Wavefront OBJ file of the C-alpha trace (Angstrom):
o trace
v -196.125 -111.267 111.897
v -194.544 -109.916 108.602
v -191.798 -108.021 107.023
v -191.944 -105.141 104.466
v -190.533 -106.266 101.060
v -191.709 -103.558 98.740
v -193.118 -99.949 98.950
v -194.799 -98.445 95.718
v -196.036 -94.962 95.066
v -198.166 -93.739 92.204
v -197.630 -89.981 91.923
v -200.231 -89.690 88.863
v -203.256 -91.804 89.570
v -203.539 -94.604 87.076
v -200.310 -93.443 85.272
v -197.218 -95.103 86.376
v -195.746 -96.302 89.665
v -192.392 -96.151 91.264
v -190.564 -98.270 94.027
v -189.414 -96.661 97.226
v -187.070 -97.732 99.897
v -188.732 -95.694 102.650
v -191.676 -93.551 103.196
v -193.078 -91.352 105.993
v -196.689 -92.143 106.901
v -198.591 -89.192 108.418
v -201.641 -89.444 110.643
v -204.832 -89.315 108.712
v -203.034 -89.061 105.286
v -202.360 -91.307 102.391
v -198.734 -92.116 101.452
v -197.100 -88.783 100.643
v -197.154 -87.965 96.852
v -199.300 -91.045 96.145
v -202.090 -90.247 93.644
v -201.170 -86.646 94.067
v -202.334 -85.905 90.536
v -204.790 -87.312 88.331
v -205.789 -86.854 84.647
v -209.504 -85.989 84.208
v -210.921 -87.325 80.951
v -213.432 -85.661 78.691
v -216.467 -86.994 80.462
v -215.231 -86.263 84.007
v -217.582 -84.730 86.541
v -214.799 -83.585 88.862
v -215.110 -80.085 90.192
v -212.221 -77.978 89.065
v -213.579 -74.896 90.800
v -213.672 -76.643 94.169
v -211.077 -79.489 93.635
v -211.797 -82.292 96.203
v -211.595 -85.901 96.197
v -213.478 -87.595 93.319
v -214.364 -91.066 92.388
v -211.862 -92.992 90.156
v -214.338 -93.175 87.193
v -213.596 -89.524 86.638
v -209.995 -90.110 85.640
v -207.831 -92.025 83.231
v -207.050 -95.388 84.657
v -205.701 -98.762 83.832
v -209.148 -100.391 84.258
v -210.347 -98.669 81.164
v -207.062 -98.007 79.082
v -204.921 -101.069 79.684
v -201.781 -99.792 78.205
v -201.526 -97.111 81.016
v -200.583 -100.136 83.405
v -197.274 -100.337 81.578
v -196.158 -96.780 82.611
v -193.361 -96.549 85.118
v -192.763 -93.271 87.038
v -189.947 -91.602 88.862
v -190.737 -88.465 90.912
v -187.984 -85.993 91.866
v -189.336 -84.442 95.024
v -186.879 -81.620 95.010
v -187.554 -80.279 91.466
v -191.198 -81.564 91.212
v -190.409 -83.222 87.893
v -191.586 -86.720 87.050
v -190.191 -89.084 84.435
v -192.507 -91.430 82.667
v -191.615 -94.450 80.640
v -193.725 -96.809 78.437
v -192.658 -99.606 76.034
v -194.352 -97.925 73.236
v -193.348 -94.321 73.881
v -190.148 -92.185 74.358
v -189.609 -91.405 77.865
v -190.547 -87.826 79.036
v -189.397 -85.729 82.078
v -191.595 -82.713 83.061
v -193.310 -80.853 85.737
v -196.891 -82.015 85.626
v -198.301 -78.464 86.664
v -195.904 -76.403 84.450
v -195.961 -78.780 81.493
v -199.601 -79.931 81.561
v -200.155 -79.900 77.740
v -197.053 -82.033 77.164
v -198.203 -84.504 79.894
v -201.684 -84.903 78.280
v -200.311 -85.335 74.873
v -197.962 -88.062 76.108
v -200.646 -90.038 77.815
v -203.198 -89.554 74.973
v -200.722 -91.224 72.523
v -200.907 -94.488 74.623
v -204.644 -94.219 75.437
v -207.482 -96.259 73.975
v -209.042 -94.221 71.256
v -212.289 -95.993 71.784
v -212.466 -94.550 75.334
v -212.792 -91.025 76.666
v -209.437 -89.335 76.538
v -207.534 -87.472 79.150
v -208.023 -83.820 78.750
v -206.828 -81.989 82.139
v -204.617 -82.288 85.029
v -206.486 -82.543 88.394
v -205.099 -82.090 91.869
v -207.092 -81.960 95.108
v -206.170 -81.087 98.712
v -205.399 -84.885 99.323
v -204.301 -87.937 97.505
v -206.851 -89.218 95.065
v -207.041 -92.722 96.347
v -209.802 -95.081 95.314
v -211.510 -94.752 98.852
v -213.186 -91.698 100.225
v -210.955 -91.947 103.212
v -207.241 -91.255 102.932
v -205.899 -94.922 102.837
v -202.750 -96.746 102.466
v -203.116 -100.109 100.720
v -201.408 -103.112 102.335
v -200.933 -106.371 100.538
v -199.502 -109.821 101.018
v -196.932 -111.722 98.949
v -198.282 -115.091 99.910
v -201.792 -114.137 98.881
v -200.326 -113.051 95.580
v -198.562 -116.378 95.180
v -201.605 -118.280 96.000
v -203.697 -116.362 93.457
v -201.038 -116.942 90.837
v -200.963 -120.632 91.587
v -204.653 -120.849 91.196
v -204.224 -119.435 87.656
v -201.043 -121.283 86.832
v -198.967 -118.113 86.272
v -196.693 -115.790 88.166
v -198.306 -112.439 89.047
v -196.484 -109.078 89.255
v -197.107 -106.809 92.303
v -197.771 -103.788 89.961
v -200.957 -105.322 88.736
v -202.556 -104.418 92.199
v -201.219 -100.872 92.666
v -200.494 -101.363 96.264
v -198.445 -99.247 98.658
v -197.008 -101.724 101.159
v -196.273 -105.417 100.499
v -195.545 -107.788 103.343
v -193.855 -111.245 103.535
v -194.699 -113.642 106.420
v -198.440 -113.675 106.560
v -200.373 -116.900 105.792
v -202.341 -116.619 102.409
v -205.304 -114.411 102.762
v -204.555 -113.941 106.522
v -204.597 -110.119 105.952
v -208.359 -110.144 105.801
v -208.426 -111.292 109.394
v -206.823 -107.891 110.346
v -209.746 -105.826 109.372
v -210.926 -104.057 112.573
v -207.403 -104.369 114.114
v -204.393 -102.063 114.650
v -201.293 -102.892 112.772
v -197.869 -101.432 113.398
v -195.421 -101.284 110.524
v -192.006 -99.823 111.178
v -192.947 -96.899 113.503
v -196.238 -96.088 111.831
v -199.561 -97.470 113.040
v -202.744 -98.268 110.926
v -206.404 -98.803 111.671
v -207.222 -101.605 109.147
v -210.654 -100.726 107.882
v -211.639 -102.719 104.774
v -210.669 -105.253 102.214
v -210.019 -103.806 98.821
v -212.304 -104.750 95.920
v -210.541 -105.058 92.590
v -211.108 -103.942 89.105
v -210.074 -104.884 85.608
v -206.686 -103.274 86.024
v -205.546 -106.305 87.942
v -206.011 -108.383 84.747
v -203.384 -106.293 82.930
v -199.756 -107.252 82.430
v -197.589 -104.256 83.537
v -194.833 -104.990 81.282
v -197.009 -105.131 78.020
v -200.117 -103.151 79.018
v -202.374 -106.139 77.789
v -205.087 -107.973 79.751
v -203.814 -111.521 80.130
v -204.901 -112.847 83.612
v -208.385 -113.796 84.912
v -207.749 -112.220 88.401
v -211.300 -111.129 89.039
v -212.786 -114.459 87.813
v -210.440 -116.444 89.813
v -211.228 -114.463 93.095
v -214.841 -114.779 92.380
v -214.576 -118.717 91.756
v -212.302 -119.364 94.662
v -213.466 -116.840 97.407
v -216.903 -115.455 96.261
v -215.644 -111.938 95.958
v -213.137 -109.600 94.130
v -211.054 -108.522 97.194
v -207.324 -108.488 97.316
v -205.412 -106.567 100.061
v -206.546 -104.388 102.747
v -207.069 -100.606 103.387
v -205.263 -99.023 106.452
v -205.712 -95.465 107.872
v -202.640 -93.970 109.539
v -203.489 -93.482 113.141
v -199.858 -92.775 114.278
v -197.303 -90.894 112.256
v -194.158 -93.015 111.588
v -191.657 -94.118 108.984
v -191.622 -97.391 107.081
v -188.406 -98.774 105.484
v -187.892 -102.104 103.555
v -187.183 -104.796 106.047
v -189.274 -103.326 108.781
v -191.610 -105.652 110.677
v -195.286 -105.604 110.866
v -197.272 -106.689 113.937
v -200.794 -106.511 115.338
v -200.881 -104.453 118.525
v -204.520 -104.324 119.229
l 1 2 3 4 5 6 7 8 9 10 11 12 13 14 15 16 17 18 19 20 21 22 23 24 25 26 27 28 29 30 31 32 33 34 35 36 37 38 39 40 41 42 43 44 45 46 47 48 49 50 51 52 53 54 55 56 57 58 59 60 61 62 63 64 65 66 67 68 69 70 71 72 73 74 75 76 77 78 79 80 81 82 83 84 85 86 87 88 89 90 91 92 93 94 95 96 97 98 99 100 101 102 103 104 105 106 107 108 109 110 111 112 113 114 115 116 117 118 119 120 121 122 123 124 125 126 127 128 129 130 131 132 133 134 135 136 137 138 139 140 141 142 143 144 145 146 147 148 149 150 151 152 153 154 155 156 157 158 159 160 161 162 163 164 165 166 167 168 169 170 171 172 173 174 175 176 177 178 179 180 181 182 183 184 185 186 187 188 189 190 191 192 193 194 195 196 197 198 199 200 201 202 203 204 205 206 207 208 209 210 211 212 213 214 215 216 217 218 219 220 221 222 223 224 225 226 227 228 229 230 231 232 233 234 235 236 237 238 239 240 241 242 243 244 245 246 247 248 249
């Protein structure tokens, strides 16, 4: 019922994304190295003595500091180094855990001074997804086109910080998949929930400025702020660009 067109990973929660060509999906886990780190801000309640999953409001994110949405990332899994780029900053390559002060300084330079500022690197024993469960986000290009048409503009996938993008679904058909099992490539997912969206989706990922009424349009046209669906990996497998997606139960 669909084909994988794009795969995205976000090594540091709220700070940059990178395209992938393939990814292993592991039973019960989020996409490997997705939201692997986060940057706790000065008002964070995250427990550094017992680091576990914590809500997104504890961390730097594009919904509060729009300029962070313009960061791109590239993670070298062998060295552990990540390269970050931003239109208003020199690029930087570092190991987040070994070079934490440099990372914090780089992100603070593009953070909103009227908001709480990032202070400390945080890592838990799982990916710091927006959901309590370890989820993978699955989105539809036709729904993206339909939403953009409602606003009279083209929308970039990066606004929605998804993991897997599919062609071939009818607009908004993904919501009908909640409660079903979806096979993508050789991985299988229990589709559990629609994804409720935040202000980050209003932000242009090239400029880091809010320029699209995504939330207001979703509310007006559909009566909610949902875009995309959450899946939980029920069977380990690999997904590669061009793989097919199909409902199996």
